[in-house]
C-alpha positions in Angstrom: -4.5 -14.2 -61.0 -6.3 -17.2 -59.0 -9.9 -18.2 -58.6 -9.4 -17.8 -54.7 -7.7 -14.2 -54.6 -10.9 -13.0 -56.1 -13.3 -11.9 -54.1 -17.0 -13.1 -54.5 -19.8 -10.9 -55.6 -22.6 -10.5 -53.2 -25.6 -9.0 -53.3 -25.9 -8.2 -50.1 -29.6 -7.6 -50.2 -30.3 -10.9 -51.6 -27.8 -12.5 -49.0 -30.1 -11.2 -46.0 -33.6 -12.5 -47.5 -31.8 -15.4 -48.1 -30.7 -15.9 -44.7 -33.9 -14.8 -43.2 -35.7 -17.4 -45.4 -33.5 -19.9 -44.2 -33.8 -19.2 -40.2 -37.4 -19.3 -40.9 -37.7 -22.8 -42.5 -35.5 -24.0 -39.8 -38.2 -22.7 -37.3 -41.2 -24.1 -39.4 -38.9 -27.6 -39.6 -38.6 -27.6 -35.8 -41.5 -27.1 -35.1 -43.5 -29.4 -37.4 -40.9 -32.3 -36.0 -41.8 -31.1 -32.2 -45.7 -31.0 -33.3 -45.2 -34.7 -34.9 -43.3 -35.4 -30.9 -46.3 -34.4 -29.7 -45.5 -31.2 -27.4 -48.2 -28.4 -27.0 -47.3 -25.6 -29.4 -47.0 -23.1 -25.7 -43.8 -25.6 -24.8 -42.6 -25.4 -28.8 -43.1 -21.2 -28.5 -41.2 -21.5 -25.6 -38.0 -23.9 -26.5 -37.6 -22.4 -29.5 -37.5 -19.2 -28.7 -34.7 -20.3 -26.2 -32.8 -22.3 -29.0 -32.6 -18.5 -31.2 -31.6 -16.9 -27.8 -29.3 -19.8 -27.4 -28.1 -19.2 -31.1 -27.2 -15.4 -31.0 -25.9 -15.1 -27.2 -22.9 -13.5 -28.4 -24.7 -11.1 -30.9 -27.8 -9.0 -31.0 -31.2 -10.2 -31.4 -32.0 -11.4 -35.0 -34.8 -10.2 -37.4 -36.7 -13.6 -36.7 -36.4 -14.0 -33.0 -39.9 -11.7 -32.9 -41.4 -14.2 -35.2 -40.9 -18.0 -33.6 -44.9 -17.0 -31.9 -46.6 -16.7 -35.5 -44.3 -19.0 -37.1 -45.4 -22.0 -34.6 -48.8 -20.7 -34.8 -49.0 -21.2 -38.5 -47.6 -24.9 -38.7 -50.1 -25.8 -35.4 -52.7 -24.4 -38.2 -52.0 -26.2 -41.0 -51.8 -29.6 -39.2 -54.9 -29.5 -37.1 -56.9 -32.2 -37.3 
């Protein structure tokens, strides 16, 4: 009857992929910012791991938690001088 009464159609697989891409992009953006601020990769990895742990403190560890090191390494490799 009303638009707000209807449940939106969601493709759960697509939503999961979008969520994973969003988290990866967020980690990449934070790593890039911390790189530009002069932080060492080791410190950035520790900081972002703690951030992910804190974000999901009340839930199971997310899939992207194990990818933080790789993402940070990729960001630092792309921006080597």
